C-alpha positions in Angstrom: 78.2 -133.8 -30.9 78.7 -135.5 -27.5 75.8 -135.0 -24.9 76.5 -134.6 -21.3 75.1 -138.2 -20.5 78.3 -139.6 -22.6 80.9 -137.8 -21.3 83.8 -140.1 -19.7 85.9 -138.9 -17.1 89.4 -139.2 -17.1 91.6 -139.1 -14.2 93.0 -135.7 -15.7 90.4 -133.3 -13.2 88.7 -135.9 -11.0 89.2 -139.5 -9.6 85.4 -140.1 -9.8 83.1 -141.4 -12.5 80.5 -138.8 -13.5 77.8 -141.2 -11.8 79.7 -140.5 -9.0 79.8 -137.0 -9.1 76.0 -136.9 -9.8 75.4 -138.7 -6.4 77.8 -136.4 -4.4 76.5 -133.2 -6.0 72.9 -134.3 -6.0 73.0 -134.9 -2.2 73.2 -131.2 -1.5 70.7 -129.9 -3.1 66.9 -130.1 -4.0 65.5 -131.7 -7.1 64.6 -128.6 -8.5 68.2 -127.4 -8.0 69.4 -130.5 -9.2 67.5 -130.7 -12.5 69.0 -126.8 -13.1 72.6 -128.4 -12.0 71.9 -130.4 -15.0 70.4 -128.2 -17.4 73.5 -126.5 -17.1 75.4 -129.5 -17.8 73.7 -129.9 -20.8 74.2 -126.5 -22.4 78.1 -126.5 -21.1 79.2 -129.5 -22.8 77.6 -128.1 -26.2 79.5 -125.2 -25.9 82.4 -126.8 -24.8 82.1 -128.6 -28.0 81.8 -125.6 -30.3 84.7 -123.7 -28.9 87.4 -126.3 -28.0 87.1 -126.7 -24.5 87.5 -129.6 -22.9 83.5 -131.2 -22.4 85.1 -133.0 -19.2 85.7 -130.0 -17.4 82.9 -128.7 -18.8 80.6 -131.3 -17.3 82.4 -131.4 -14.0 82.6 -127.4 -13.5 78.6 -127.5 -14.4 77.9 -130.1 -12.3 79.8 -128.4 -9.3 78.7 -125.1 -9.7 76.1 -125.0 -7.3 77.3 -127.4 -4.9 77.3 -124.9 -1.9 74.2 -123.1 -2.9 72.0 -124.8 -0.3 74.3 -125.3 2.2 73.2 -123.4 5.4 74.1 -119.9 5.6 75.8 -119.5 9.0 78.0 -122.0 7.4 79.0 -120.3 5.0 79.9 -117.2 6.5 82.0 -119.0 8.3 84.0 -120.6 5.9 84.2 -117.0 4.4 86.0 -115.8 7.8 87.8 -118.7 8.0 89.4 -118.7 4.4 90.4 -115.3 4.2 87.6 -114.6 1.3 86.8 -111.0 0.8 84.9 -109.9 3.9 82.6 -107.6 1.9 80.7 -110.9 0.5 79.3 -111.0 4.2 77.4 -107.6 3.2 75.5 -109.9 0.7 74.0 -112.8 0.8 74.0 -117.1 -0.2 73.3 -115.2 -3.9 76.4 -114.1 -4.2 78.3 -116.2 -1.3 77.4 -120.0 -2.9 80.2 -119.3 -5.8 83.4 -118.6 -4.0 82.4 -120.7 -1.3 81.2 -123.1 -3.3 85.0 -123.0 -5.3 86.3 -123.7 -1.8 83.6 -126.6 -0.4 84.5 -128.4 -3.9 88.5 -128.5 -3.1 87.6 -129.8 0.1 85.3 -132.7 0.0 85.6 -133.5 -3.7 89.1 -133.7 -4.5 88.7 -131.7 -7.4 91.5 -129.0 -7.6 92.0 -127.8 -11.3 92.0 -123.7 -11.1 90.0 -123.2 -14.6 87.3 -125.6 -12.7 87.6 -123.6 -9.4 87.6 -120.7 -11.0 84.2 -121.3 -13.2 82.6 -122.3 -9.8 83.8 -119.3 -8.0 83.1 -116.6 -11.0 79.5 -118.1 -11.8 77.2 -116.1 -10.4 79.0 -112.5 -10.6 81.7 -113.0 -13.2 84.6 -111.3 -13.3 87.0 -109.3 -15.6 89.6 -111.4 -16.7 87.4 -115.0 -18.0 88.2 -117.8 -20.0 86.9 -120.1 -21.9 85.5 -122.2 -19.3 84.7 -119.4 -16.9 82.3 -117.8 -19.5 80.8 -121.2 -20.4 79.9 -122.1 -17.2 79.0 -118.4 -16.4 76.6 -118.2 -19.9 75.5 -121.9 -19.4 74.2 -120.8 -16.0 72.3 -118.5 -17.6 70.7 -120.0 -20.5 69.9 -123.9 -19.5 66.5 -125.2 -20.5 64.6 -124.0 -18.0 65.5 -120.4 -17.6 62.3 -118.5 -19.2 62.8 -114.3 -18.8 62.7 -111.8 -21.3 65.3 -111.8 -23.5 66.9 -115.8 -23.3 66.3 -116.5 -26.8 68.7 -114.0 -28.1 71.0 -114.8 -25.0 71.0 -118.4 -26.1 71.8 -117.5 -29.8 74.6 -115.3 -28.8 76.1 -118.3 -26.6 76.4 -120.4 -29.7 77.9 -117.9 -32.1 79.5 -115.2 -30.1 80.6 -116.3 -26.2 82.0 -112.9 -25.3 79.0 -111.3 -26.6 76.6 -113.2 -24.7 79.0 -112.6 -21.6 78.2 -109.0 -22.0 74.7 -109.7 -22.8 74.0 -111.4 -20.1 75.9 -109.0 -17.7 74.0 -106.2 -19.2 70.8 -107.5 -18.7 71.6 -109.1 -14.8 72.8 -105.2 -13.7 69.3 -103.9 -15.4 67.6 -106.6 -13.3 68.7 -105.8 -9.8 68.8 -102.0 -10.3 64.9 -102.1 -11.6 64.3 -104.0 -8.4 67.0 -101.2 -6.4 68.6 -104.4 -5.1 72.4 -104.0 -4.4 75.4 -104.9 -6.8 78.1 -106.7 -5.7 81.1 -104.4 -6.4 82.9 -107.5 -8.5 79.7 -107.4 -10.5 79.9 -103.7 -11.4 83.7 -104.2 -12.8 82.8 -107.3 -14.9 80.3 -104.9 -16.6 82.9 -102.5 -16.9 85.3 -104.8 -18.9 82.9 -107.0 -20.8 80.2 -104.4 -21.5 81.3 -101.2 -21.2 84.7 -101.5 -23.1 83.4 -102.9 -25.8 
């Protein structure tokens, strides 16, 4: 099985090498966030091989999924407005914003325009009713990467390797349960994800 550190980039998705992309991503975040990103890449590349998805696309999407995570909140708000994103986003915080804003910034700043990669970035936090395999992989890899430690993570890791759709359902269900237990607001699209991946199964 190919490791994330051995993935070779063609010019199919980006003109950057993996090392060049890593340098650009690392410059946008703290060391602890960057460690998380590398963990997500590790898992995403493994899952891509299990589910016959481009490991190059998985590596790129994983490395860039949190590209906007630590951007200035005002910059993110301005982009939500100027790029005509769902204005309901403004009622929530950067935990929700950084997916759709990151999708825009990765296109603008990194010139990565593959729609599957961009959508994987866009939906990695709240999911989507219709997620392709790459989107599912990034959604799940973000949840189960090696530094994650919470009740149920081992079960989620096993599911990720045996039934990706069930791993999506598990993550969605448990994330909503957590938000409800904390009496936190839930972004409506996360409920749409739940209704598709959990309630209808």
